[in-house]
MINURO-419827 format. One record per residue (C-alpha): residue number from 1; x, y, z. Coordinates in pm, whole numbers, plus 50000, padded with zeros to 5 digits. Layout:
N
i  X  Y  Z
NUM  X  Y  Z
...
REM end
This chain:
132
i  X  Y  Z
1  76384  93155  39942
2  76658  93340  39762
3  76602  93531  39442
4  76930  93576  39260
5  77067  93653  38918
6  77339  93387  38887
7  77617  93403  38634
8  77651  93040  38526
9  77926  92881  38322
10  77809  92734  37993
11  77876  92367  37930
12  78090  92215  37654
13  78021  92482  37396
14  78267  92758  37486
15  77982  93007  37485
16  78111  93199  37781
17  77880  93258  38072
18  77504  93215  38083
19  77296  93489  38240
20  76936  93404  38315
21  76678  93678  38349
22  76568  93553  38690
23  76657  93254  38903
24  76446  93158  39202
25  76647  92923  39418
26  76450  92748  39693
27  76712  92507  39824
28  76681  92212  39841
29  76344  92194  39670
30  76361  92377  39339
31  76574  92585  39108
32  76350  92788  38877
33  76483  92985  38583
34  76268  93251  38420
35  76333  93363  38062
36  76152  93691  37995
37  76080  93811  37642
38  75895  94132  37569
39  75930  94239  37207
40  76169  93985  37060
41  76164  93609  37009
42  76409  93378  37184
43  76749  93348  37021
44  76744  93055  36780
45  77117  92998  36808
46  77391  93071  37054
47  77731  93217  36971
48  77903  92882  36935
49  77607  92650  36890
50  77402  92710  36578
51  77161  92432  36680
52  77131  92548  37043
53  76851  92794  37101
54  76812  93008  37410
55  76561  92776  37577
56  76763  92456  37537
57  77072  92638  37661
58  76879  92743  37974
59  76752  92386  38019
60  77104  92248  37978
61  77272  92494  38213
62  76981  92499  38460
63  76955  92123  38501
64  77331  92099  38541
65  77328  92380  38799
66  77040  92221  38992
67  77209  91881  39000
68  77547  92022  39102
69  77393  92224  39386
70  77162  91955  39528
71  76821  92080  39411
72  76545  91821  39382
73  76397  91975  39068
74  76452  92230  38795
75  76186  92435  38618
76  76201  92682  38333
77  75929  92942  38285
78  75900  93149  37969
79  75727  93483  38021
80  75647  93637  37685
81  75408  93850  37487
82  75143  93631  37321
83  75244  93753  36973
84  75584  93585  37018
85  75451  93262  36870
86  75791  93114  36774
87  75911  93132  37133
88  75595  92962  37262
89  75617  92698  36987
90  75979  92621  37079
91  75885  92582  37446
92  75602  92348  37345
93  75853  92155  37132
94  76059  92083  37444
95  75754  91960  37632
96  75817  91640  37439
97  76093  91468  37642
98  76248  91312  37332
99  76309  91659  37187
100  76507  91754  37499
101  76716  91438  37468
102  76773  91497  37096
103  76888  91853  37160
104  77118  91753  37446
105  77283  91425  37341
106  77579  91493  37572
107  77350  91483  37878
108  77330  91112  37959
109  77194  91204  38303
110  76873  91340  38150
111  76768  91005  38003
112  76600  90912  38330
113  76457  91257  38407
114  76355  91405  38071
115  75991  91307  38111
116  75953  91484  38446
117  76166  91776  38323
118  75936  91829  38024
119  75647  91874  38267
120  75841  92148  38446
121  75845  92381  38145
122  75594  92659  38189
123  75458  92959  38002
124  75298  93283  38113
125  75203  93593  37923
126  75294  93928  38073
127  74923  93995  38132
128  74887  93668  38324
129  75191  93749  38534
130  75079  94103  38614
131  74725  93990  38698
132  74852  93798  39004
REM end
């Protein structure tokens, strides 16, 4: 299994390049992106997408990357302090597949996979991560 820090091109929004905090690439099984937040909430907008938050951008870029590189699945894990309630709430929001589809209307390919994708969104606190 490779652990890398890929520099991924953003899609359609001219945002420049996407840098994930950690990508675990276990080809061909899974591409796992980890978004780590310690003292600050996720970004609620991106430079060129006022309705694109940091999590949906990672979902968009990550699912595209996984599909383009032949991975069977994509997962996103948010690691955050428990007091970052807005970040956790936004992740929970995307656990509803319809919310993913609404946020990514340009991604026709997700219509058939949004339900399984929503189940691949995970959350850990720093204490939970460090306890293992």
